[in-house]
matplotlib code that plots the C-alpha trace (Angstrom):
import matplotlib.pyplot as plt

x = [-1.1, 1.0, -0.4, 1.9, 1.7, -1.3, -0.3, -1.2, -2.3, -4.9, -7.6, -7.4, -5.7, -2.3, 0.7, 1.6, 4.6, 3.1, 2.5, -0.6, -0.1, -2.6, -4.3, -2.8, 0.7, 0.0, -1.2, 0.4, -0.4, -3.5, -7.0, -10.7, -14.0, -15.6, -18.2, -21.7, -22.9, -23.7, -21.7, -18.9, -16.3, -15.8, -13.9, -12.1, -11.0, -8.4, -7.2, -3.9, -2.2, 1.6, 4.6, 7.9, 11.4, 12.1, 9.0, 6.8, 3.0, 1.1, -1.8, -1.9, -5.0, -4.9, -7.4, -8.1, -9.2, -10.3, -13.4, -16.1, -15.0, -18.6, -19.7, -16.5, -17.1, -20.8, -19.7, -17.1, -19.3, -22.0, -19.3, -18.2, -21.7, -22.2, -18.9, -19.8, -23.2, -21.7, -19.1, -21.9, -23.9, -21.1, -20.4, -24.1, -23.9, -21.3]
y = [20.2, 17.0, 13.7, 10.6, 7.0, 5.3, 2.1, -0.9, -0.8, 1.5, -1.4, -1.0, -4.5, -4.1, -5.7, -8.9, -7.5, -4.1, -4.4, -2.8, -1.2, -0.4, 3.1, 4.5, 3.5, 4.8, 8.2, 8.5, 11.6, 12.4, 12.3, 12.0, 12.4, 8.9, 7.1, 7.6, 5.1, 1.7, 2.0, -0.1, 0.7, -1.6, -0.1, 3.2, 5.7, 8.2, 11.3, 12.6, 15.9, 15.0, 17.0, 15.4, 15.7, 18.9, 20.6, 20.1, 19.5, 16.8, 14.7, 10.8, 8.4, 5.0, 2.5, -0.4, -3.9, -3.4, -1.1, -1.8, 1.3, 2.2, 2.6, 4.8, 6.8, 7.4, 8.6, 10.7, 12.2, 13.1, 14.5, 16.8, 17.9, 18.6, 20.4, 22.8, 23.6, 24.4, 26.9, 28.4, 28.9, 30.6, 32.8, 33.9, 34.5, 37.4]
z = [1.6, 2.0, 2.5, 3.6, 2.3, 3.5, 5.2, 2.9, -0.5, -2.3, -1.9, 1.8, 2.4, 4.2, 3.0, 4.8, 6.4, 7.9, 11.6, 13.5, 16.6, 19.5, 18.9, 22.0, 20.8, 17.4, 18.6, 22.0, 23.8, 21.7, 23.4, 21.8, 23.0, 24.2, 22.6, 23.7, 26.7, 25.4, 22.1, 21.0, 18.7, 16.0, 13.3, 12.9, 10.3, 11.6, 10.1, 11.6, 11.3, 11.2, 12.0, 10.5, 11.8, 9.6, 10.9, 8.1, 8.7, 6.6, 6.8, 7.1, 7.5, 9.1, 9.4, 11.7, 10.1, 6.4, 6.3, 4.1, 1.4, 0.4, 3.9, 4.7, 1.7, 2.7, 6.4, 4.9, 2.3, 5.3, 7.6, 4.6, 4.1, 8.0, 8.1, 5.1, 6.5, 10.0, 8.3, 6.1, 9.2, 11.0, 7.9, 7.9, 11.6, 11.0]

ax = plt.figure().add_subplot(projection="3d")
ax.plot(x, y, z, "-o")
ax.set_aspect("equal")
plt.show()
């Protein structure tokens, strides 16, 4: 599995010369499910499966403004647990 270099430093602070673009420009042609009614997006972490010019797939991640890293770790940890449970449940059903 190949991961591309994340934008910015490992601290989550982007380099001063790195330009941000609107999500619809960065992820042109992709769609996501909308948020629930009444919810407003304030930050995002996006995991992107990529295809390079040589046909190799890889993974990259991008963030909006500087995220609270502890909060992000907690959210990702919960998502890993939910996915693991769903996969176990599917396995048990068979």
